[in-house]
N, C-alpha and C positions, 0 to 999 in steps of 0.2 A: 580490562575489558569484560566484558560477563556476553558466555554466549549459550543463545538459547537453542534448543533443539527437536526439528519439526515436530517428533513425537510426543514434546512435551507443553502443547498448544493445547488450549480447551477445546473437547469435541463438540460443534452443534451441529443449527440450521436443522433440517427436519427430512431424514434420510429418505423415508417414503415417502414424500412429496418430490422428491430427485432434488434434495438441496443438502448440501457436504459442506459444512462448515467447521475452520479451525483460524481460533482464539492465539493471537499471541501477546495477549492479557487480559483483565479481568475485562467478562463482559455478558453480559443479561444474569442469570444464575449461577454463573462461576465467578466466585469472587473471592479474589486477592487482595489485603490491602496492598500489601508491599508490591503488587503488580498491575498498579492505575494506570503507569503512563511513563514516557519516558521523554523526557525535555519536552515539548510539544504534543509531542506523538501521546493521540489517546486508543488508539488501534490500528492492527494488523490484521486482517484476516484474509485466511486464503478461502475461495470460494469456488464450488461447485455445482453448476444446476447441470441437468437432465436438460433434454429436450422438452420446450413446453412448461416448465419449472421457471420459477420465479418469487420474487416477494412484491405482495401485495401492497396497493399504494400505502405509503405510512409516512411518519410525519419527523422531520429533524431540524433545531436549532440549535444555535450557537455551535459551531461546528465547519468545518472547512475538509471535504469529502476529497478526497484523490481516488482516482481507479485507474487499474493497468493491468490490460486485458493481456493472460497470456496464452488461451485458447479459444477459438468461437469467435460470437458476435454479440455483445450486450448490448439490448434494447434500454435505452432509456428515456422515461416519462417522467416529466416534472408538474408542480402546481402551477409554475410560470411561464406554460406553454412551450419548452422545451420539449422536444421528443426525437435522441439521437439515437443513431448503432453504431458502439463503439467496438473497434477491431485492435486484433493485436499491435502496437507501435503507437497506438494512440494515447495521448493521456487526458482525462477528463477530467473536471474538479465541478462541483457544486459545491457556492459558498450558502450553505442555510440562513447564516443570519438571523436573523431574528423571526425565521421559520419558515419551511417551503415543504412541499408533500411529494412524494416522487415511487415509482411503481420501477425497479430494474426486473429483465425477463430475458430470456434462451427463447428467442423467437424464433431459433434455429432447428435445424435436423442433426445437427450435430452436437456434441457435448459443449460446453462453455466453461471458462475457467479464468477467475481472476481475482489479482490483487486488489482488498479495498483500504484504505488508511484514512484513519482519520485525525486530524489535528486540533490544539483548540486552539480559539482564536486570541490574539492580546486586547484586541476589544468585543465582549458583545454585543449582538444589536447588529441593528441597521436593514438592508435590500437585498435580498437573497441574490446569487448570480451565478450563471452559466459560463465554464469555459472548456474547450478541445482543443487541443491542440495533432492534426492529424501528423500519422510518421514520426514522433521527433528522433530528431539525428542522435546518434550516438556522441557522451561528452556533450551535449548539450542543459544547462541547468534550467529546471523548471519553478522559478520561484514562487511561493504563495506569503508573500509580504503579509498578508492579516496573521500569520500564526509565528512570521520569524524563523522563516525557513527555504532553504531551498533542496528539491530534488535531481539528482544526480542519475542518469541510466546509462547503465554500464556493458556492453558488450564485447565480452573479451577473446581469444583466441587462446589455446594453449599456449602456456607460460608469457602469456602477455603481462604488462605490469599498469599499475592506475594508481593513484597517489587516492590514501581516503583525505575529506576535506578535513582540515588542522581549524575543529569547533568546539566549543564547550558541549553538544552534542551530537554524534554521530549514529545512525542507527543503520548498521548493512542488511539487508534481505536477502537471500541466495535465490532466485527467481528459478535458474536449472545450473547444473553443473556444478562441478567445484573450485570452490577458492582456497587457497593459501592466507587469511589474516595474522600477520606475529608465528607464532609456533601451532596457531589453528586451523584444520581445516575444517568447511564448510561443505555442506552438501544442498540439495534441493528444500529450501522449507525452511535453513537451518538460519540466524540470525544473532548478530553484535550488536549490543550496545557500551559504546567506544564513548567513554567520559573525558575531557579535556586533549581528546586528539591532537597531538602533536608529530610529524613524520611516519604516519602509517602506513603501509602499504597491503595494496592487495594483490595478489598473481593466481594466476588463474590457474589451475593443477590442469582441468578440462579445459574444449571452449564453455563459456559461462554467462549468463548474466544477470546480472546486478541493480537492485535499489538502493541506492543510499541518500538518505536524509540530513542535510547538514543545519543543524538550530542551535541561535544563537541564546538561547533562553531555558528556565524552566517553565 
């Protein structure tokens, strides 16, 4: 188990423009050849956008982009014609495939915070696709078969236990609260990279919300 703390994330974004980013993996000018990916996961970015701030239209390709809003509302627009407001509890996925452009903005009057995760597809190319699941239920896995991955969202009460999936690669990200994983305690923004997980359990020290990626391949 490899635990990475929130304060180890690479800072990014453009604070003067109201964009604050924290990157768990190599991203943009922050390059570390030993921290390029884990399983299919290429990025796990914590983003904060001030009211009126956002990312202007930009391209993506050959990436599965999954977004989890933790506070506020995210306005998404893309070149395939989708325009959606994503709220806390919704799972949004953009399959960029052979190429797509999109805009991400905070058009609300309150701050926006979200976690965005990028995964490498098994087979590059194809046609872009978009999906949003409103108010995903606790313990309901969200499948990204293009990347050989499942996302498990867990909202835990203090003292509640949950199994970490038995898988070749499991990435556990703590959204809020504190969780004990083995003999390690993880707080907001902390993450654990578990290889060959078998019989691992997470216990909520406080009320907590976690995102767990179950991945079957490199």
